[in-house]
C-alpha positions as CSV (number, residue, x, y, z in Angstrom):
1,M,51.5,48.6,20.6
2,V,49.9,51.4,18.5
3,M,51.1,51.9,14.9
4,Y,49.8,55.2,13.5
5,G,49.7,54.5,9.7
6,C,49.2,51.2,8.0
7,G,50.7,52.0,4.7
8,N,53.9,50.7,3.1
9,I,56.3,51.5,5.9
10,G,53.8,51.1,8.8
11,R,52.6,47.7,7.6
12,G,55.6,46.6,5.5
13,F,58.4,47.5,8.0
14,V,57.8,49.0,11.5
15,G,54.6,47.3,12.5
16,A,56.0,44.0,11.2
17,L,59.1,44.4,13.4
18,F,56.9,45.0,16.5
19,A,54.7,42.1,15.7
20,L,57.7,39.8,15.2
21,S,59.0,41.0,18.6
22,G,55.9,39.7,20.3
23,Y,53.7,42.8,20.5
24,E,50.0,42.9,19.6
25,V,49.9,45.6,17.0
26,T,46.9,47.9,16.4
27,F,47.1,50.0,13.3
28,I,45.3,53.4,13.1
29,D,44.6,54.7,9.7
30,I,41.8,56.4,7.7
31,A,41.9,54.1,4.7
32,D,38.5,52.5,5.2
33,A,38.8,49.4,3.1
34,L,42.3,48.6,4.4
35,V,41.4,49.1,8.0
36,D,38.2,47.0,7.7
37,R,40.2,44.1,6.0
38,L,43.0,44.2,8.6
39,H,40.4,44.2,11.4
40,T,38.7,41.1,9.8
41,E,41.8,39.2,8.8
42,R,44.0,40.0,11.9
43,R,47.1,39.1,9.8
44,Y,48.9,40.0,6.6
45,T,51.9,39.0,4.5
46,V,55.2,40.8,4.0
47,R,56.9,39.6,0.8
48,M,60.7,40.1,0.5
49,V,61.5,40.3,-3.2
50,S,64.8,40.2,-5.0
51,G,66.3,39.0,-8.3
52,G,66.5,35.6,-6.8
53,G,62.8,35.3,-6.0
54,F,60.8,36.0,-2.9
55,E,60.1,35.0,0.7
56,D,56.7,35.4,2.4
57,I,56.6,36.3,6.1
58,E,53.2,36.1,7.8
59,I,52.5,38.8,10.3
60,G,49.9,37.9,12.9
61,G,48.4,39.2,16.1
62,V,47.4,42.5,14.5
63,D,44.2,44.7,14.5
64,A,43.2,48.0,12.9
65,V,41.1,50.9,14.0
66,N,39.7,53.7,11.8
67,G,41.5,57.0,12.6
68,K,38.3,58.9,11.9
69,D,37.1,57.6,15.3
70,T,39.4,60.0,17.1
71,E,38.0,59.1,20.6
72,R,38.8,55.5,20.1
73,A,42.2,56.3,18.7
74,A,43.0,58.5,21.6
75,G,41.9,55.7,24.0
76,L,44.3,53.2,22.4
77,I,47.2,55.7,22.7
78,A,46.3,56.2,26.4
79,E,46.7,52.5,27.0
80,A,49.6,51.6,24.7
81,D,52.9,50.1,25.8
82,I,54.7,51.9,22.9
83,M,53.7,53.6,19.8
84,A,55.1,54.6,16.4
85,T,54.1,56.8,13.5
86,A,54.6,56.3,9.7
87,V,52.0,58.6,8.2
88,G,54.1,61.0,6.0
89,V,55.4,64.4,7.0
90,N,52.4,66.3,5.8
91,V,50.0,64.2,7.9
92,L,51.7,64.7,11.2
93,K,49.7,68.0,11.9
94,F,46.4,66.1,11.6
95,I,47.3,63.3,14.0
96,A,49.1,65.4,16.6
97,P,45.8,66.6,18.3
98,V,44.7,62.9,18.5
99,I,48.0,61.9,20.1
100,A,47.7,64.8,22.5
101,R,44.2,63.7,23.5
102,G,45.5,60.2,24.2
103,I,48.5,61.6,26.2
104,K,46.1,63.7,28.2
105,K,44.0,60.7,29.1
106,R,47.2,58.8,30.0
107,L,48.5,61.5,32.2
108,A,45.1,61.8,34.0
109,S,45.2,58.1,34.8
110,G,48.8,58.1,36.0
111,G,50.0,55.9,33.2
112,K,53.6,54.8,32.7
113,P,56.0,56.6,30.3
114,L,55.1,56.4,26.6
115,N,57.7,56.2,23.8
116,I,56.7,57.3,20.3
117,I,59.1,56.2,17.6
118,I,58.8,58.7,14.7
119,C,59.3,57.0,11.4
120,E,59.1,59.9,9.0
121,N,61.7,61.3,6.6
122,L,62.0,64.5,8.5
123,M,65.0,66.2,10.2
124,D,64.2,67.2,13.8
125,A,61.1,65.1,13.7
126,N,61.0,64.9,17.5
127,I,61.1,68.7,17.9
128,I,58.4,69.2,15.1
129,L,56.0,66.6,16.3
130,G,56.6,67.5,20.0
131,G,55.7,71.1,19.2
132,M,52.5,70.1,17.4
133,I,51.5,67.9,20.4
134,R,52.2,70.6,23.0
135,E,50.0,73.0,21.1
136,S,47.0,70.7,21.7
137,L,47.8,70.0,25.4
138,P,46.7,72.2,28.3
139,E,49.5,74.2,29.8
140,E,49.4,72.3,33.0
141,D,50.1,69.0,31.2
142,R,53.1,70.2,29.1
143,G,55.7,69.7,31.9
144,K,54.4,66.2,32.5
145,F,54.5,65.5,28.8
146,D,58.2,66.4,28.6
147,K,59.1,64.1,31.4
148,S,56.9,61.1,30.6
149,V,56.8,60.9,26.7
150,G,59.8,60.0,24.7
151,L,59.9,61.3,21.1
152,V,62.3,58.9,19.4
153,E,63.6,59.7,16.0
154,A,64.1,56.8,13.6
155,S,66.0,56.3,10.3
156,I,63.9,54.4,7.8
157,G,66.3,52.6,5.4
158,R,63.9,50.0,4.0
159,M,62.7,50.7,0.4
160,V,59.1,49.9,-0.1
161,P,57.7,50.8,-3.6
162,V,54.1,51.7,-4.5
163,Q,52.2,48.4,-4.4
164,T,50.9,47.4,-7.8
165,P,48.0,45.0,-8.5
166,E,50.6,42.5,-9.8
167,M,52.5,42.6,-6.5
168,Q,49.4,42.1,-4.4
169,A,48.0,39.4,-6.8
170,G,44.6,39.3,-5.2
171,D,45.8,40.0,-1.7
172,P,45.4,43.7,-0.9
173,L,47.1,43.3,2.5
174,R,50.3,42.0,1.1
175,V,53.3,44.3,1.1
176,C,56.2,43.6,-1.2
177,T,59.5,45.1,0.0
178,E,63.3,44.6,-0.1
179,R,64.9,42.5,2.6
180,Y,66.9,45.2,4.3
181,G,65.4,45.5,7.8
182,F,67.4,47.5,10.3
183,L,65.7,50.3,12.3
184,P,68.2,52.8,13.8
185,V,66.7,54.9,16.5
186,D,67.8,57.7,18.8
187,R,68.9,56.1,22.1
188,D,68.7,59.5,23.9
189,G,65.0,60.0,23.0
190,F,63.6,57.2,25.2
191,R,61.9,57.7,28.5
192,G,62.2,54.8,30.9
193,G,63.9,51.6,29.6
194,I,64.6,50.9,25.9
195,P,62.4,48.0,24.7
196,E,63.9,45.1,22.8
197,I,62.6,45.2,19.3
198,K,63.8,43.0,16.5
199,N,66.4,44.7,14.3
200,M,66.0,48.0,16.2
201,V,69.4,49.7,16.7
202,P,69.6,52.4,19.4
203,F,72.4,54.9,18.6
204,S,73.8,58.1,20.0
205,P,74.5,60.8,18.8
206,F,71.7,60.1,16.4
207,D,72.2,63.1,14.2
208,F,74.8,61.2,12.3
209,Y,72.3,58.5,11.3
210,L,69.7,61.0,10.3
211,K,72.1,62.9,8.1
212,R,73.5,59.6,6.6
213,K,69.9,58.5,5.7
214,L,68.9,61.9,4.3
215,Y,72.1,63.1,2.7
216,V,73.4,59.7,1.4
217,H,70.5,57.3,0.9
218,N,67.7,59.7,0.1
219,M,69.9,62.1,-1.8
220,G,71.5,59.3,-3.9
221,H,68.1,57.8,-4.6
222,A,66.8,61.2,-5.7
223,V,69.8,61.9,-7.9
224,C,69.2,58.6,-9.7
225,A,65.5,59.3,-10.1
226,Y,65.8,62.8,-11.5
227,L,68.6,61.9,-13.9
228,G,66.8,58.7,-14.8
229,G,63.5,60.5,-15.5
230,F,65.3,63.1,-17.6
231,A,67.0,60.4,-19.6
232,G,63.6,58.6,-20.2
233,F,64.0,55.7,-17.8
234,E,60.8,54.6,-16.1
235,Y,62.3,52.4,-13.3
236,I,65.0,53.2,-10.8
237,W,66.8,49.9,-11.5
238,A,67.1,50.8,-15.2
239,A,68.4,54.3,-14.3
240,A,70.9,52.7,-11.9
241,G,72.0,50.4,-14.7
242,N,73.1,53.4,-16.9
243,P,76.9,53.8,-16.3
244,D,76.8,57.6,-16.2
245,I,73.8,57.9,-14.0
246,R,75.2,55.3,-11.6
247,L,78.5,57.1,-11.5
248,I,76.9,60.5,-10.8
249,S,74.7,59.0,-8.0
250,Q,77.7,57.2,-6.5
251,N,79.9,60.2,-6.6
252,A,77.1,62.4,-5.1
253,M,76.8,60.0,-2.2
254,L,80.6,59.9,-1.8
255,E,80.6,63.7,-1.5
256,S,78.2,63.4,1.4
257,A,80.2,60.5,2.9
258,Q,83.3,62.7,3.0
259,A,81.3,65.5,4.7
260,L,79.8,63.1,7.3
261,S,83.2,61.7,8.0
262,A,84.7,65.1,8.5
263,C,81.8,66.4,10.7
264,Y,81.4,63.4,13.0
265,R,84.9,62.0,12.9
266,V,83.8,58.6,11.8
267,P,85.8,56.4,9.4
268,V,84.7,57.0,5.8
269,K,85.1,53.3,4.9
270,G,81.9,52.3,6.7
271,I,79.9,54.9,4.9
272,I,81.4,53.8,1.6
273,D,80.4,50.2,2.3
274,H,76.9,51.5,2.9
275,I,76.9,53.3,-0.4
276,D,78.0,50.1,-2.2
277,D,75.1,48.3,-0.6
278,L,72.7,51.1,-1.6
279,L,73.7,50.9,-5.2
280,L,73.0,47.2,-5.2
281,R,69.6,47.9,-3.6
282,F,68.8,50.6,-6.2
283,S,69.3,47.9,-8.8
284,N,66.7,45.6,-7.4
285,A,64.4,45.2,-10.4
286,A,62.0,43.0,-8.4
287,L,60.9,46.1,-6.4
288,G,59.6,47.8,-9.6
289,D,60.3,51.2,-8.0
290,T,59.9,54.1,-10.5
291,C,61.8,57.3,-11.1
292,R,58.4,59.1,-10.9
293,R,57.8,57.9,-7.3
294,V,61.3,58.5,-6.0
295,G,61.5,61.9,-7.7
296,S,58.0,63.1,-6.6
297,D,57.6,66.4,-4.7
298,P,60.8,68.1,-5.9
299,V,59.9,71.2,-3.9
300,R,60.3,69.3,-0.6
301,K,63.4,67.6,-1.8
302,L,64.9,71.0,-2.9
303,S,64.1,72.7,0.4
304,P,67.0,74.2,2.4
305,S,67.7,71.3,4.8
306,D,66.4,68.4,2.7
307,R,68.3,65.8,0.6
308,L,69.6,68.0,-2.3
309,A,70.1,71.6,-1.2
310,G,70.7,70.4,2.4
311,A,73.3,67.9,1.4
312,G,75.1,70.3,-0.9
313,S,75.2,73.0,1.8
314,F,76.4,70.5,4.3
315,C,79.3,69.5,2.0
316,L,80.4,73.1,1.5
317,E,80.4,73.6,5.3
318,Q,82.8,70.7,5.6
319,G,85.0,72.0,2.7
320,I,83.7,69.4,0.2
321,C,82.8,70.3,-3.4
322,P,79.2,69.0,-4.1
323,A,79.5,68.9,-7.9
324,Y,77.6,65.7,-8.4
325,I,75.0,66.7,-5.8
326,A,74.5,69.8,-7.9
327,A,73.9,67.7,-10.9
328,G,71.1,65.9,-9.1
329,A,69.7,69.2,-7.8
330,A,69.7,70.6,-11.3
331,G,67.6,67.6,-12.4
332,A,65.2,68.3,-9.6
333,V,64.9,72.0,-10.6
334,Y,64.3,70.9,-14.2
335,Q,61.5,68.6,-13.1
336,Q,59.9,71.2,-10.8
337,I,59.7,73.7,-13.6
338,R,58.3,71.1,-15.9
339,E,55.6,70.1,-13.4
340,S,54.7,73.8,-12.7
341,G,54.0,74.3,-16.4
342,K,56.4,77.2,-16.6
343,E,59.0,77.7,-19.4
344,Q,62.4,76.1,-18.9
345,G,65.1,78.7,-18.6
346,A,67.9,80.1,-16.4
347,G,65.6,82.8,-14.9
348,N,63.0,80.3,-13.7
349,A,65.7,78.0,-12.4
350,A,67.2,80.8,-10.4
351,A,63.8,81.7,-9.0
352,V,63.2,78.0,-7.9
353,L,66.6,78.0,-6.1
354,E,65.9,81.3,-4.4
355,D,62.2,80.6,-3.5
356,V,62.4,76.9,-2.7
357,S,66.0,76.3,-1.6
358,A,66.7,79.8,-0.1
359,L,69.9,79.9,-2.2
360,R,70.6,83.6,-2.9
361,P,72.8,85.1,-5.7
362,G,76.4,84.5,-5.1
363,N,75.9,81.3,-3.2
364,R,78.4,78.7,-4.4
365,L,75.9,75.8,-4.5
366,R,73.4,77.9,-6.4
367,E,75.9,78.8,-9.1
368,S,77.0,75.2,-9.4
369,I,73.4,74.0,-9.9
370,L,72.8,76.7,-12.5
371,K,75.9,75.8,-14.4
372,I,74.9,72.2,-14.7
373,Y,71.2,73.1,-15.3
374,G,72.5,74.6,-18.6
375,V,73.3,71.1,-19.8
376,F,69.7,70.0,-19.1
377,L,68.4,73.0,-21.1
378,K,70.5,71.8,-24.1
379,G,69.0,68.3,-23.8
380,G,72.3,66.8,-22.7
381,S,72.8,63.1,-22.2
382,P,73.8,61.5,-18.8
383,A,77.4,61.5,-20.1
384,D,77.2,65.2,-20.8
385,I,75.9,65.8,-17.3
386,R,78.6,63.7,-15.8
387,R,81.3,65.6,-17.7
388,A,79.8,68.9,-16.6
389,A,80.0,67.7,-12.9
390,E,83.6,66.5,-13.4
391,L,84.6,69.9,-14.9
392,L,82.8,71.8,-12.1
393,R,84.6,69.7,-9.4
394,A,87.9,70.4,-11.0
395,E,87.1,74.2,-11.1
396,E,85.6,74.4,-7.6
397,N,88.3,72.3,-5.9
398,R,90.8,75.0,-6.8
399,D,88.7,77.6,-5.0
400,I,87.6,75.8,-1.8
401,V,90.0,76.5,1.0
């Protein structure tokens, strides 16, 4: 099995599941020191942490290859039983030509179908990565590629923070993570049979799971991070412990839950149970996750289909007022302007929403975000932001038909 990416998710979640399922896992990465150590040790530790302590799980039967050796990486892909990626959205364009080279070798030798499980926080990841790979394949191989390569979207729910020296405590291969360990995947994306992988959950239609992950989990996490950072909290667990931030985050996720239930005709109770579990997981102080990490890259998180603008627009499509999502989006706009070095003000906020989120004047979500952004400009407290969202919901609910 080839695991492209041996970072926190690749090593701390997906690669570990495959190893625990009996696969020999070969990681491909360009982090020289990490690759060399994995190649030497052939094992590493995943540490499950919580307020009650920790449990170490040893992951053996692994190897690592440097991704800079593209010929060797392509050779591994050509021979793999199955493969996965966990490299980050912005890195996919760099590995796609290598994957294409491996697939070309595989097709030339008459190899069996290959399934690639795409473990990235990216809507339509199968379409995007597939397009990148096709661009690097000869035209005569593209039809064979469509028939013999499964591009399987996955929903990554496990939270793995940045690994600190204290977490690794002299063991640079150790990954500290939460215990949650399910891997939902798109049942319809596989070619050939579906392999039996520990905690892998094939599901169809998978769009529901993708939106639940992005518009409930990722969105709620981001709301907590932006409000927590604005209020001066360093850690997510501390932000989640503030009653007003917790309530805003919870209500934002409930807005998405109502929209998901309406769109996919699924009982809302199961999504609410998931939200309750997420709030407990956000409060896991042992993870040491920071508002800075979770709230990083506000431009991506404010993009039209991502967790904030995307969730808000999705709610409006289903007739749900996204007042609390707007509060989180306003926090993201505030952080983006601060990081850009520009002056905080309504004009620059409107420009961010137009340029980054594609929300034009007159758009209901845009106007909601700008209303609550005014509270940020005044230096309002989390309680002030909560009250602004409550007022906005009362006003907007009268207008939504």
